[in-house]
C-alpha positions as CSV (number, residue, x, y, z in Angstrom):
1,X,31.5,-53.9,-17.9
2,X,30.5,-52.6,-14.2
3,X,27.0,-51.4,-13.4
4,X,26.4,-47.8,-13.2
5,X,25.7,-46.4,-9.8
6,X,22.0,-45.7,-10.2
7,X,20.2,-45.8,-13.9
8,X,18.4,-42.8,-15.0
9,X,14.8,-44.8,-14.6
10,X,15.5,-45.9,-11.2
11,X,16.4,-42.6,-9.9
12,X,13.5,-40.9,-11.4
13,X,11.0,-43.9,-9.8
14,X,12.9,-43.3,-6.0
15,X,12.9,-39.4,-6.5
16,X,9.1,-39.3,-7.9
17,X,8.3,-41.4,-5.0
18,X,9.5,-39.5,-2.5
19,X,7.6,-36.4,-4.2
20,X,4.7,-38.1,-4.3
21,X,4.8,-39.1,-0.7
22,X,5.6,-35.4,0.7
23,X,2.9,-33.9,-1.5
24,X,0.5,-36.5,-0.1
25,X,1.8,-35.6,3.7
26,X,1.1,-32.2,2.8
27,X,-2.3,-32.8,1.7
28,X,-3.3,-34.9,4.6
29,X,-1.7,-31.9,6.9
30,X,-3.9,-29.7,5.2
31,X,-7.1,-31.7,6.0
32,X,-6.5,-32.6,9.2
33,X,-5.7,-29.2,10.5
34,X,-8.7,-27.6,8.8
35,X,-10.7,-27.6,12.1
36,X,-7.9,-27.3,14.4
37,X,-7.0,-24.4,16.7
38,X,-3.6,-22.4,16.4
39,X,-1.9,-24.5,18.9
40,X,-2.7,-27.8,17.1
41,X,-2.1,-26.5,13.7
42,X,1.5,-25.3,14.8
43,X,2.1,-28.5,16.2
44,X,1.1,-30.5,13.2
45,X,3.3,-28.4,10.9
46,X,6.1,-29.1,13.1
47,X,5.3,-32.8,12.7
48,X,4.6,-32.5,8.8
49,X,8.3,-30.5,8.4
50,X,9.9,-33.4,10.4
51,X,8.5,-36.0,8.5
52,X,9.1,-34.3,5.2
53,X,12.7,-33.9,6.5
54,X,13.6,-37.4,7.2
55,X,11.7,-38.3,4.3
56,X,14.4,-36.7,2.1
57,X,17.2,-37.4,4.1
58,X,16.3,-41.2,3.7
59,X,15.3,-41.1,-0.1
60,X,18.9,-38.9,-0.9
61,X,20.7,-40.8,1.4
62,X,20.5,-44.3,-0.2
63,X,21.4,-42.4,-3.7
64,X,24.9,-41.3,-5.0
65,X,25.7,-38.5,-7.2
66,X,24.1,-35.5,-7.7
67,X,21.0,-36.0,-5.6
68,X,23.1,-36.2,-2.5
69,X,24.9,-33.4,-3.5
70,X,21.7,-31.5,-3.4
71,X,20.9,-32.4,-0.5
72,X,24.2,-31.8,1.3
73,X,24.2,-28.4,-0.3
74,X,20.6,-27.8,1.0
75,X,21.6,-29.0,4.3
76,X,24.3,-26.2,4.5
77,X,21.8,-23.4,4.2
78,X,19.6,-24.1,6.7
79,X,18.1,-20.4,7.1
80,X,16.3,-21.7,3.6
81,X,14.3,-24.3,5.3
82,X,12.2,-24.6,8.4
83,X,14.4,-26.2,11.4
84,X,12.9,-29.6,11.5
85,X,13.8,-29.8,7.9
86,X,17.1,-28.6,8.0
87,X,18.1,-30.6,10.9
88,X,16.8,-33.9,9.2
89,X,18.5,-33.6,6.1
90,X,21.8,-32.2,8.0
91,X,22.9,-35.9,8.1
92,X,23.7,-35.9,4.4
93,X,26.9,-34.2,4.8
94,X,28.3,-37.3,6.5
95,X,30.7,-39.3,4.3
96,X,29.5,-41.5,1.5
97,X,30.0,-45.2,1.4
98,X,32.4,-46.5,-1.4
99,X,31.2,-48.1,-4.7
100,X,32.8,-51.7,-5.8
101,X,36.3,-51.0,-7.5
102,X,34.9,-52.6,-10.7
103,X,32.8,-49.6,-11.1
104,X,35.9,-47.5,-10.5
105,X,37.6,-49.3,-12.8
106,X,35.2,-49.4,-15.5
107,X,34.7,-45.4,-15.3
108,X,39.1,-44.9,-15.6
109,X,39.0,-47.2,-18.5
110,X,36.1,-45.5,-20.2
111,X,37.3,-42.2,-19.9
112,X,41.0,-43.1,-20.8
113,X,40.2,-45.4,-23.5
114,X,42.8,-48.0,-22.7
115,X,42.8,-51.2,-19.8
116,X,43.8,-50.0,-16.2
117,X,47.0,-51.7,-16.2
118,X,48.4,-49.7,-19.3
119,X,47.5,-46.4,-17.3
120,X,49.0,-47.2,-13.7
121,X,51.7,-49.0,-12.5
122,X,49.6,-49.6,-9.6
123,X,46.2,-48.6,-7.9
124,X,44.8,-49.2,-4.9
125,X,41.5,-50.9,-5.1
126,X,40.1,-49.4,-1.4
127,X,39.5,-45.8,-1.6
128,X,40.8,-43.5,0.9
129,X,37.7,-40.8,0.6
130,X,34.3,-41.4,-0.7
131,X,32.2,-38.6,-1.3
132,X,28.6,-38.0,-3.1
133,X,30.1,-37.3,-6.5
134,X,33.1,-39.6,-6.6
135,X,36.2,-41.4,-4.7
136,X,39.5,-40.9,-4.8
137,X,42.2,-43.9,-5.0
138,X,46.0,-43.8,-4.3
139,X,48.0,-45.1,-7.3
140,X,51.8,-45.1,-8.9
141,X,52.7,-43.7,-12.5
142,X,54.3,-45.9,-14.8
143,X,57.2,-43.3,-13.7
144,X,57.3,-44.1,-10.4
145,X,55.7,-41.0,-9.2
146,X,53.0,-41.5,-6.5
147,X,49.6,-39.7,-7.3
148,X,46.0,-39.8,-6.1
149,X,43.0,-40.6,-8.9
150,X,39.9,-38.9,-8.3
151,X,37.1,-40.6,-10.1
152,X,33.6,-39.6,-11.0
153,X,30.7,-42.3,-10.2
154,X,29.3,-43.1,-13.6
155,X,26.1,-41.5,-14.5
156,X,26.4,-38.6,-11.8
157,X,26.8,-35.6,-14.3
158,X,23.9,-37.1,-16.5
159,X,21.5,-37.1,-13.9
160,X,22.5,-33.7,-12.0
161,X,19.8,-31.5,-13.8
162,X,16.8,-33.7,-13.2
163,X,17.9,-34.5,-9.7
164,X,18.0,-31.1,-8.8
165,X,14.5,-30.3,-10.5
166,X,13.0,-33.3,-8.8
167,X,14.4,-32.2,-5.2
168,X,13.2,-28.5,-5.7
169,X,9.8,-29.8,-6.7
170,X,9.3,-32.0,-3.5
171,X,10.0,-29.2,-1.4
172,X,7.9,-26.9,-3.1
173,X,4.8,-29.1,-2.9
174,X,5.7,-29.8,0.3
175,X,5.1,-25.6,1.1
176,X,8.7,-25.6,3.2
177,X,10.6,-23.0,1.2
178,X,10.7,-19.9,3.5
179,X,11.5,-17.6,0.8
180,X,9.5,-16.5,-2.4
181,X,9.8,-18.0,-6.0
182,X,12.0,-15.4,-7.6
183,X,14.9,-15.9,-4.7
184,X,14.0,-19.4,-5.0
185,X,14.9,-19.3,-8.6
186,X,18.0,-17.4,-7.8
187,X,19.3,-19.8,-4.9
188,X,19.2,-22.9,-6.9
189,X,20.3,-21.3,-10.3
190,X,23.7,-20.8,-7.8
191,X,23.3,-24.2,-7.1
192,X,23.0,-25.5,-10.3
193,X,26.3,-23.6,-11.7
194,X,28.0,-24.9,-8.5
195,X,27.3,-28.3,-9.0
196,X,27.5,-28.2,-12.7
197,X,31.5,-26.7,-12.3
198,X,32.3,-29.4,-9.4
199,X,31.1,-32.2,-11.7
200,X,33.6,-31.2,-14.9
201,X,37.1,-32.4,-13.7
202,X,38.1,-30.3,-16.5
203,X,37.1,-26.9,-14.7
204,X,39.0,-28.1,-11.0
205,X,42.0,-28.8,-12.9
206,X,41.9,-25.4,-14.5
207,X,41.6,-23.7,-10.8
208,X,43.9,-25.9,-9.4
209,X,46.8,-24.6,-11.6
210,X,45.0,-20.9,-11.5
211,X,45.3,-21.0,-7.7
212,X,48.5,-22.8,-7.5
213,X,49.8,-19.9,-9.7
214,X,48.5,-17.0,-7.6
215,X,49.3,-18.8,-4.0
216,X,53.0,-20.0,-5.0
217,X,54.8,-16.0,-5.3
218,X,52.8,-15.3,-2.1
219,X,53.3,-18.2,0.3
220,X,55.5,-21.1,-0.9
221,X,54.2,-22.9,2.5
222,X,50.4,-23.2,0.5
223,X,50.7,-26.6,-1.1
224,X,48.2,-27.3,-4.0
225,X,48.3,-30.4,-5.6
226,X,49.8,-30.9,-9.3
227,X,48.0,-31.9,-12.0
228,X,48.6,-34.5,-14.4
229,X,47.0,-33.7,-17.8
230,X,47.9,-36.9,-19.5
231,X,45.9,-39.0,-16.8
232,X,43.0,-36.7,-16.4
233,X,39.7,-36.2,-18.4
234,X,36.3,-34.8,-17.3
235,X,35.7,-37.4,-15.2
236,X,39.2,-38.5,-14.1
237,X,41.6,-36.4,-12.5
238,X,44.7,-37.4,-11.3
239,X,46.8,-35.0,-8.8
240,X,50.3,-35.2,-6.9
241,X,49.8,-37.1,-3.6
242,X,50.3,-34.2,-1.1
243,X,50.4,-35.8,2.4
244,X,49.6,-33.8,5.8
245,X,47.8,-34.7,8.8
246,X,44.4,-34.1,9.8
247,X,43.1,-31.0,11.6
248,X,42.1,-33.0,14.8
249,X,46.1,-34.0,14.5
250,X,47.6,-30.4,14.1
251,X,44.8,-29.2,17.0
252,X,47.2,-31.3,19.4
253,X,50.4,-29.2,18.1
254,X,52.1,-26.4,19.8
255,X,50.5,-23.0,20.3
256,X,52.9,-21.1,18.3
257,X,52.1,-23.8,15.5
258,X,48.8,-23.9,15.5
259,X,48.8,-20.0,15.5
260,X,51.1,-20.5,12.4
261,X,49.0,-22.6,10.7
262,X,45.7,-20.4,11.6
263,X,47.2,-17.5,9.9
264,X,48.2,-19.2,6.8
265,X,44.6,-20.4,6.4
266,X,43.8,-17.1,7.0
267,X,45.4,-15.3,4.7
268,X,45.1,-17.7,1.9
269,X,41.0,-17.4,2.0
270,X,41.4,-13.7,2.5
271,X,44.0,-12.9,-0.6
272,X,41.6,-15.4,-2.5
273,X,38.6,-13.2,-2.0
274,X,40.1,-9.6,-2.0
275,X,42.9,-9.8,-4.4
276,X,41.9,-12.8,-6.8
277,X,38.4,-12.3,-6.3
278,X,37.8,-16.0,-6.6
279,X,38.1,-18.6,-4.0
280,X,37.7,-22.0,-2.4
281,X,34.4,-22.4,-1.3
282,X,34.4,-25.6,0.2
283,X,35.6,-25.2,3.7
284,X,35.0,-29.1,5.2
285,X,37.8,-29.5,7.3
286,X,38.8,-33.0,5.4
287,X,39.8,-30.4,2.3
288,X,42.8,-29.2,4.4
289,X,46.1,-31.4,5.6
290,X,48.8,-29.6,7.7
291,X,52.5,-30.0,8.2
292,X,54.9,-29.6,10.7
293,X,56.7,-27.1,9.2
294,X,53.6,-25.0,9.2
295,X,52.5,-25.8,5.6
296,X,48.7,-25.8,4.7
297,X,47.9,-28.5,2.2
298,X,44.4,-27.4,0.3
299,X,42.5,-30.0,-1.6
300,X,39.5,-29.9,-4.1
301,X,39.1,-26.9,-5.8
302,X,36.1,-28.4,-7.7
303,X,34.0,-26.1,-5.7
304,X,35.1,-22.6,-5.9
305,X,33.3,-18.9,-6.4
306,X,34.3,-16.0,-8.7
307,X,33.3,-12.6,-7.5
308,X,32.5,-9.6,-9.0
309,X,34.8,-6.4,-8.4
310,X,31.7,-4.6,-7.6
311,X,30.7,-7.4,-4.9
312,X,34.4,-7.1,-3.5
313,X,34.2,-3.6,-3.2
314,X,30.8,-4.1,-1.2
315,X,32.5,-6.7,1.1
316,X,34.9,-4.3,1.9
317,X,32.6,-1.6,2.9
318,X,30.7,-4.1,4.9
319,X,33.6,-5.0,6.6
320,X,34.8,-1.5,7.4
321,X,31.3,-0.2,8.4
322,X,31.3,-2.8,11.2
323,X,34.7,-2.3,12.4
324,X,34.2,1.8,12.7
325,X,30.3,1.2,14.2
326,X,28.8,3.1,11.4
327,X,25.6,1.8,11.1
328,X,23.6,3.3,7.9
329,X,27.1,2.2,5.7
330,X,26.4,-1.1,7.2
331,X,22.9,-1.2,6.3
332,X,23.4,0.0,2.8
333,X,26.2,-2.4,2.4
334,X,23.4,-5.4,3.2
335,X,20.8,-3.8,1.1
336,X,23.3,-4.0,-1.9
337,X,24.0,-7.8,-1.4
338,X,20.8,-8.1,-1.3
339,X,20.1,-9.6,2.6
340,X,18.6,-6.6,4.0
341,X,15.0,-6.3,2.4
342,X,12.6,-3.4,2.6
343,X,10.7,-4.7,5.3
344,X,10.5,-2.5,8.3
345,X,13.2,-0.3,10.3
346,X,15.8,-2.1,12.2
347,X,17.1,0.2,15.5
348,X,21.0,0.9,15.3
349,X,21.0,-1.4,18.5
350,X,20.2,-4.4,16.8
351,X,23.2,-4.1,14.6
352,X,25.5,-2.7,17.1
353,X,24.8,-6.1,19.2
354,X,25.3,-8.3,16.0
355,X,28.4,-6.2,15.6
356,X,30.0,-6.9,18.6
357,X,29.7,-10.9,18.3
358,X,30.6,-11.4,14.8
359,X,33.6,-9.1,14.5
360,X,35.1,-10.5,18.1
361,X,37.1,-13.2,16.7
362,X,38.9,-10.5,14.4
363,X,39.0,-7.4,16.8
364,X,42.0,-8.2,18.7
365,X,43.6,-11.4,20.4
366,X,40.7,-14.0,20.3
367,X,41.4,-17.9,21.7
368,X,39.4,-19.8,19.4
369,X,39.4,-22.9,21.9
370,X,37.5,-20.6,24.9
371,X,35.4,-18.9,22.1
372,X,32.2,-17.5,22.6
373,X,30.9,-15.9,19.6
374,X,28.6,-18.7,18.2
375,X,27.2,-19.0,21.8
376,X,26.5,-15.7,21.8
377,X,25.2,-15.3,18.4
378,X,22.5,-18.0,19.5
379,X,21.6,-16.5,22.5
380,X,21.0,-12.9,20.8
381,X,19.3,-14.7,17.8
382,X,16.2,-15.7,20.2
383,X,16.0,-12.0,20.8
384,X,16.5,-10.9,17.3
385,X,13.2,-13.1,15.7
386,X,10.6,-10.1,15.2
387,X,13.6,-8.3,13.1
388,X,13.9,-11.5,10.9
389,X,11.7,-10.8,8.4
390,X,13.5,-7.9,7.2
391,X,16.5,-10.1,6.1
392,X,16.8,-12.9,3.7
393,X,19.1,-15.6,2.2
394,X,21.0,-13.7,-0.6
395,X,22.7,-15.6,-3.6
396,X,25.4,-13.0,-3.9
397,X,26.4,-14.1,-0.1
398,X,25.6,-17.9,-0.1
399,X,28.9,-19.1,-0.8
400,X,31.2,-16.9,1.2
401,X,29.2,-17.0,4.1
402,X,29.6,-20.8,4.3
403,X,33.1,-20.2,3.3
404,X,33.4,-17.8,6.7
405,X,31.4,-19.9,9.1
406,X,33.0,-23.1,7.8
407,X,36.6,-21.6,8.8
408,X,35.6,-20.1,11.9
409,X,35.1,-24.0,13.0
410,X,38.3,-24.7,11.3
411,X,40.2,-22.1,14.0
412,X,38.1,-23.9,16.6
413,X,39.6,-27.4,15.8
414,X,43.1,-26.0,15.6
415,X,42.5,-24.2,18.9
416,X,44.0,-20.9,17.5
417,X,45.2,-18.1,20.0
418,X,45.7,-14.8,18.2
419,X,45.1,-11.6,16.9
420,X,43.9,-11.7,13.1
421,X,43.2,-8.0,12.7
422,X,46.7,-6.9,11.0
423,X,46.1,-9.8,8.6
424,X,42.7,-8.5,7.5
425,X,44.3,-5.1,7.4
426,X,46.3,-6.4,5.0
427,X,43.7,-7.2,2.5
428,X,41.2,-4.7,3.6
429,X,42.8,-1.1,5.7
430,X,40.3,-0.7,7.7
431,X,40.7,3.0,7.4
432,X,40.7,3.8,3.9
433,X,37.7,5.5,1.9
434,X,35.1,3.7,1.3
435,X,34.6,4.2,-2.3
436,X,38.4,2.5,-2.7
437,X,38.5,-1.0,-4.6
């Protein structure tokens, strides 16, 4: 029998050691800074945060599973942490090294209840993809169909809740959170729910079937892998092999084809958000493939987010307010999304400057290969810091913001040059009454 990737006892010792080390660093910093001046205190705090970030990254990077996934999620929401911590744990987004095939074979046989040779006609021992909670192998069914088999590492789901609690404890003891405990609770509950769903391949199988049923009548060139239920369990997911080229390859194709792919990507996400009220929330470019006939293949529906009708309506109001430069309506929508808090007054010019930058990729023809939106945002951010206490991370917008920003970069990688405004108006009529749903 293959050994688990990490026993609960060893995981706890590693994580407890990380927590103790971080707590010790925080106490030591407090003692050293007791009689320091403001400049020395600031430098010491920056060094402390850098050390904490490196310690978290080093510890989580050694460990498979939920704890590494937590680190990856944390690194995607950088506004929750000081920049020194966020920068250090950002490296956890890199692809994880694979585990031995003996571990994968053990997991498949345990889940399916029979020897591997009785399940598949053949299966590649080398994975073609490895991530924090599992890896993917190509295989051939006894019927001759080519499939991919997604296998979760043994013990990952069992460690999920304790991993998340331990990471949060370490961060809390270090005092690195920039948000209050009530908001911490909401954000970590959101992360916990997302992680729990992603660790249950039965949920992903259901998602794949729902999203495939949704997209097929709308656009036959949105390709979502087919689930093979007889070869799938909670920890093993067998899907049709849907081939396609990487985003880097697609970025070398003709402008016309790149624009078609960009439009298809924009439509499928916006239709999921505004029509289905549930969307694919992991925009990593590795979760998409592209074909020369204009098709877009979407992988990994383990990470999805469902929105209430009320939340969808508020987002519609936000979009309409931005395009009509209705600052009071914009601020009201941000308050309803719990992004804008009650600290201070914000001048209309502040909002207008951000509107001009953030809607520019959607307000007429835009060349993503020569884009300036993110550079302009960085420049404006430096001038906007005095208002930053009036805003906060919001559980209601966390997954949607991650998805939108991820696809912004996907459009850059595809080098799209197109006008997305008509496509936006297909899902959010910009001049409709704000009360409509």
